[in-house]
C-alpha positions as a Markdown table, in Angstrom:
| # | Residue | x | y | z |
|---|---|---|---|---|
| 1 | Met | 39.8 | 199.6 | -44.5 |
| 2 | Val | 42.0 | 202.6 | -45.3 |
| 3 | Arg | 42.8 | 203.1 | -41.6 |
| 4 | Thr | 43.8 | 199.5 | -41.3 |
| 5 | Phe | 46.2 | 199.7 | -44.2 |
| 6 | Thr | 47.7 | 203.0 | -43.2 |
| 7 | Ala | 48.2 | 201.7 | -39.6 |
| 8 | Asp | 50.3 | 198.9 | -41.2 |
| 9 | Gly | 52.4 | 201.5 | -42.9 |
| 10 | Ala | 51.0 | 201.2 | -46.5 |
| 11 | Tyr | 50.8 | 204.0 | -49.0 |
| 12 | Val | 47.0 | 204.2 | -49.8 |
| 13 | Ile | 45.4 | 206.0 | -52.7 |
| 14 | Val | 41.7 | 206.5 | -52.4 |
| 15 | Glu | 40.0 | 206.9 | -55.8 |
| 16 | Glu | 36.4 | 207.5 | -56.9 |
| 17 | Gln | 34.9 | 206.3 | -60.1 |
| 18 | His | 32.7 | 208.5 | -62.3 |
| 19 | Gly | 31.7 | 206.4 | -65.3 |
| 20 | Pro | 34.8 | 205.4 | -67.2 |
| 21 | Thr | 37.1 | 207.9 | -65.3 |
| 22 | Trp | 38.7 | 207.6 | -61.9 |
| 23 | Arg | 39.5 | 210.6 | -59.7 |
| 24 | Thr | 42.0 | 210.5 | -56.9 |
| 25 | Val | 40.3 | 211.6 | -53.7 |
| 26 | Gln | 43.0 | 211.2 | -51.2 |
| 27 | Glu | 46.6 | 209.9 | -50.9 |
| 28 | Ile | 47.8 | 208.7 | -47.5 |
| 29 | Asn | 51.4 | 207.8 | -46.7 |
| 30 | Gly | 51.0 | 205.3 | -43.9 |
| 31 | Ala | 54.8 | 204.9 | -43.4 |
| 32 | Glu | 55.3 | 208.6 | -43.0 |
| 33 | Gln | 52.4 | 208.8 | -40.5 |
| 34 | Leu | 54.0 | 205.9 | -38.5 |
| 35 | Arg | 57.4 | 207.7 | -38.5 |
| 36 | Asn | 55.8 | 211.0 | -37.4 |
| 37 | Ala | 53.9 | 209.2 | -34.6 |
| 38 | Ala | 57.1 | 207.4 | -33.5 |
| 39 | Arg | 59.1 | 210.6 | -33.6 |
| 40 | Ala | 56.4 | 212.5 | -31.6 |
| 41 | Glu | 56.3 | 209.6 | -29.0 |
| 42 | Gln | 60.1 | 209.7 | -28.8 |
| 43 | Glu | 60.2 | 213.4 | -28.3 |
| 44 | Gln | 57.6 | 213.2 | -25.6 |
| 45 | Ala | 59.6 | 210.5 | -23.9 |
| 46 | Glu | 62.8 | 212.6 | -24.2 |
| 47 | Ala | 61.0 | 215.6 | -22.8 |
| 48 | Ala | 59.7 | 213.6 | -19.9 |
| 49 | Ala | 63.2 | 212.2 | -19.2 |
| 50 | Arg | 64.7 | 215.7 | -19.5 |
| 51 | Glu | 62.1 | 217.1 | -17.1 |
| 52 | Ala | 62.8 | 214.3 | -14.6 |
| 53 | Arg | 66.6 | 215.1 | -14.8 |
| 54 | His | 65.9 | 218.8 | -14.4 |
| 55 | Arg | 63.6 | 218.2 | -11.4 |
| 56 | Ala | 66.1 | 215.8 | -9.8 |
| 57 | Asp | 68.9 | 218.4 | -10.3 |
| 58 | Tyr | 66.7 | 221.2 | -8.9 |
| 59 | Asp | 65.8 | 219.1 | -5.9 |
| 60 | Arg | 69.5 | 218.3 | -5.3 |
| 61 | Gln | 70.4 | 222.0 | -5.5 |
| 62 | Val | 67.7 | 222.8 | -3.1 |
| 63 | Arg | 68.9 | 220.2 | -0.6 |
| 64 | Val | 72.5 | 221.4 | -1.0 |
| 65 | His | 71.5 | 225.1 | -0.5 |
| 66 | Gln | 69.4 | 224.2 | 2.6 |
| 67 | Ala | 72.3 | 222.2 | 4.1 |
| 68 | Ala | 74.7 | 225.1 | 3.5 |
| 69 | Thr | 72.2 | 227.6 | 5.0 |
| 70 | Glu | 71.7 | 225.4 | 8.0 |
| 71 | Ala | 75.5 | 224.9 | 8.4 |
| 72 | Glu | 76.0 | 228.7 | 8.1 |
| 73 | Ala | 73.3 | 229.3 | 10.7 |
| 74 | Ala | 74.9 | 226.8 | 13.1 |
| 75 | Ala | 78.3 | 228.4 | 12.6 |
| 76 | Asp | 76.8 | 231.8 | 13.3 |
| 77 | Arg | 75.3 | 230.5 | 16.5 |
| 78 | Asp | 78.6 | 228.9 | 17.5 |
| 79 | Arg | 80.5 | 232.1 | 16.9 |
| 80 | Leu | 77.9 | 234.1 | 19.0 |
| 81 | Ala | 78.1 | 231.5 | 21.8 |
| 82 | Ala | 81.9 | 231.7 | 21.8 |
| 83 | Leu | 81.7 | 235.5 | 21.9 |
| 84 | Met | 79.2 | 235.4 | 24.8 |
| 85 | Arg | 81.5 | 233.1 | 26.8 |
| 86 | Arg | 84.5 | 235.6 | 26.5 |
| 87 | Pro | 85.1 | 237.6 | 29.6 |
| 88 | Pro | 84.5 | 241.4 | 29.2 |
| 89 | Ile | 87.3 | 243.6 | 28.1 |
| 90 | Ala | 89.0 | 245.6 | 30.8 |
| 91 | Arg | 88.4 | 249.3 | 30.2 |
| 92 | Arg | 89.9 | 252.4 | 31.6 |
| 93 | Ser | 87.8 | 254.8 | 33.6 |
| 94 | Thr | 87.4 | 256.9 | 30.4 |
| 95 | Gly | 85.5 | 254.1 | 28.7 |
| 96 | His | 88.1 | 253.4 | 26.0 |
| 97 | Ala | 89.0 | 249.8 | 25.2 |
| 98 | Thr | 92.6 | 248.9 | 25.8 |
| 99 | Ala | 94.5 | 248.3 | 22.6 |
| 100 | Arg | 95.8 | 244.8 | 22.1 |
| 101 | His | 98.6 | 245.8 | 19.7 |
| 102 | Ile | 100.6 | 249.0 | 19.9 |
| 103 | Thr | 102.7 | 250.2 | 17.0 |
| 104 | Gly | 106.0 | 251.9 | 17.4 |
| 105 | Ser | 104.7 | 255.4 | 17.0 |
| 106 | Gln | 102.1 | 254.9 | 19.7 |
| 107 | Arg | 104.6 | 254.0 | 22.4 |
């Protein structure tokens, strides 16, 4: 009976009789228990929603990072392919590469 009343939000005082005197055994605030249960349920729901947002954000960051890594790898392969297609640089018999730009003091 006490559980039924407290589940409805009532403030229940359980007393015990010893002859002509009554002694309070327990006081239960049903409204406070309901508020605490509702608050705990709301906090759990918020934590679950927050975790879902964090997971979605993390997954999005992973996808962006993977796409950037793949794009960078493709660009590296393209640069290497372009380098491999270039004709070799003409070298003198000494093995030095010819300079493409010559400054005034080198002329």
